[in-house]
C-alpha positions in Angstrom: -8.9 1.7 -17.5 -10.5 -1.0 -19.7 -10.9 -4.6 -18.7 -8.0 -6.7 -19.9 -9.8 -10.0 -20.4 -13.0 -9.1 -22.1 -16.5 -8.1 -20.9 -16.5 -10.3 -17.7 -17.7 -8.4 -14.7 -17.0 -9.1 -11.1 -19.9 -10.4 -9.0 -21.2 -8.3 -6.1 -24.0 -9.8 -4.1 -25.7 -6.6 -2.9 -25.8 -3.4 -4.9 -27.6 -0.4 -3.5 -27.0 1.9 -6.4 -25.3 1.9 -9.8 -22.6 4.3 -8.6 -19.2 2.8 -9.3 -17.8 4.2 -6.0 -20.6 2.6 -4.1 -20.3 -0.8 -5.8 -16.6 -0.8 -5.2 -17.1 0.1 -1.6 -19.7 -2.7 -1.2 -17.2 -5.2 -2.6 -14.0 -4.0 -0.9 -15.2 -1.7 1.9 -15.5 -4.2 4.8 -12.7 -4.3 7.4 -10.8 -7.3 6.0 -11.1 -7.7 2.2 -8.4 -5.2 1.3 -6.1 -6.6 4.1 -6.5 -10.1 2.6 -5.8 -8.8 -0.9 -2.8 -6.9 0.5 -1.3 -10.0 2.0 -1.8 -12.0 -1.2 -0.6 -9.2 -3.4 2.4 -7.8 -1.4 3.1 -10.6 1.1 3.2 -13.6 -1.2 0.7 -15.4 0.9 -1.4 -17.9 -1.1 -2.5 -20.5 1.5 -5.1 -20.1 4.3 -2.6 -21.0 7.0 0.0 -18.4 5.8 -2.7 -15.7 5.6 -3.8 -16.5 9.2 -0.4 -17.1 10.8 1.2 -14.0 9.4 -1.6 -11.6 9.8 -0.4 -8.4 11.4 -4.0 -7.6 12.4 -4.8 -11.0 13.9 -7.7 -12.0 11.6 -9.9 -14.7 13.0 -10.1 -18.0 11.0 -13.8 -17.7 10.4 -13.5 -14.1 9.2 -10.5 -15.1 6.9 -12.5 -18.0 5.5 -15.5 -15.7 4.9 -13.4 -13.1 3.1 -11.5 -15.6 1.0 -14.9 -17.0 -0.2 -16.3 -13.5 -0.8 -13.2 -12.5 -2.8 -13.2 -15.8 -4.8 -16.9 -15.6 -5.5 -16.5 -12.0 -6.7 -13.7 -12.9 -9.1 -10.8 -11.2 -7.3 -9.1 -14.4 -6.2 -8.8 -17.8 -7.9 -8.8 -20.9 -5.7 -6.7 -23.8 -6.9 -5.7 -27.1 -5.4 -2.3 -27.2 -3.8 -0.1 -29.5 -5.9 1.5 -31.2 -2.8 -1.4 -31.4 -0.4 -4.6 -33.2 -1.3 -6.9 -31.0 0.8 -4.9 -27.8 0.6 -5.7 -24.9 -1.8 -3.8 -21.9 -3.0 -5.3 -18.5 -3.7 -4.1 -16.5 -6.6 -4.9 -13.0 -7.7 -7.0 -12.6 -10.9 -6.4 -9.9 -13.4 -9.1 -7.8 -11.8 -7.3 -7.9 -8.5 -3.9 -7.2 -10.1 -5.5 -4.0 -11.5 -6.1 -2.9 -8.0 -2.4 -2.2 -7.5 -2.7 1.6 -8.2 -5.5 1.8 -5.7 -3.6 -0.1 -3.1 -0.5 2.1 -3.7 -2.6 5.2 -3.3 -4.2 3.9 -0.1 -0.7 3.1 1.3 0.7 6.4 0.3 -2.2 8.4 1.8 -2.0 6.3 5.0 1.8 6.8 5.3 1.3 10.6 5.0 -1.7 11.1 7.3 -1.7 8.2 9.7 0.7 6.8 12.3 2.0 4.0 10.1 4.9 1.7 11.1 8.1 3.3 9.6 9.2 0.2 7.7 5.8 -0.2 6.1 5.6 3.5 5.4 8.9 3.2 3.5 7.4 0.5 1.4 4.3 2.7 0.6 6.5 5.7 -0.3 8.7 3.5 -2.5 5.7 2.3 -4.5 4.1 5.8 -4.7 7.4 7.5 -5.6 8.1 4.9 -8.4 5.1 6.2 -10.3 3.1 4.5 -13.0 6.2 2.7 -14.5 7.0 0.9 -11.2 3.4 0.0 -10.7 3.2 -1.4 -14.2 6.3 -3.5 -13.5 4.8 -4.7 -10.2 1.6 -5.7 -12.0 3.6 -7.6 -14.6 5.5 -9.4 -11.8 2.2 -10.3 -10.1 0.8 -11.5 -13.4 3.8 -13.9 -13.8 3.3 -15.2 -10.3 -0.5 -15.4 -10.1 -1.7 -15.8 -13.7 1.4 -17.6 -15.1 1.6 -19.9 -12.0 5.3 -19.2 -11.6 7.0 -19.4 -8.3 8.1 -16.0 -6.8 11.3 -15.0 -8.6 14.0 -14.1 -6.1 16.5 -11.3 -6.2 15.1 -9.5 -9.3 11.7 -7.9 -8.8 9.7 -5.2 -7.1 8.5 -7.6 -4.5 12.1 -8.4 -3.5 12.8 -4.7 -3.2 9.7 -4.3 -0.9 11.0 -7.1 1.2 14.3 -5.4 1.6 12.6 -2.2 2.7 10.8 -3.9 5.6 9.5 -7.5 5.8 9.8 -10.7 3.9 7.4 -12.8 1.9 8.3 -16.0 3.6 8.6 -15.2 7.3 8.0 -12.4 9.7 5.5 -9.7 9.1 3.6 -10.0 5.8 4.7 -7.6 3.0 2.3 -4.7 3.5 2.1 -1.2 2.2 
């Protein structure tokens, strides 16, 4: 898959080899980075407090701050001031992060088949996997509208709403996970 917005590369602080699997693993392979991206991507969480308060896994505040900085510095998240709070910020997915949707869907699908996943979250993972490339493309377009177009989450019409109906909500309760 080619880069959508030109030759810009993500920033990885430590690279042990030029192997693309290794470099990806160095960027995303720690315990929390994919979980944070999951909660922004599928859970609609864009603020630090939301990410912390609604974490199923109970991420510590210092770890969350560290991962948000790492993902922002790498170019997977974009940090912008919150329009209503002087000191607040929102985190938005970049195009590079949105292009991780197929990988996240595959991870969720594999985990729902082989690991003891919660039934409502496994349903979500299967829905995304069974929907194939077309559904993933629609989800990526929806995420682009929300995160790159700075639009509010549209209600009642998209893939994210269907995921919410299958088990979880984007505004309260467990974060939307796959």
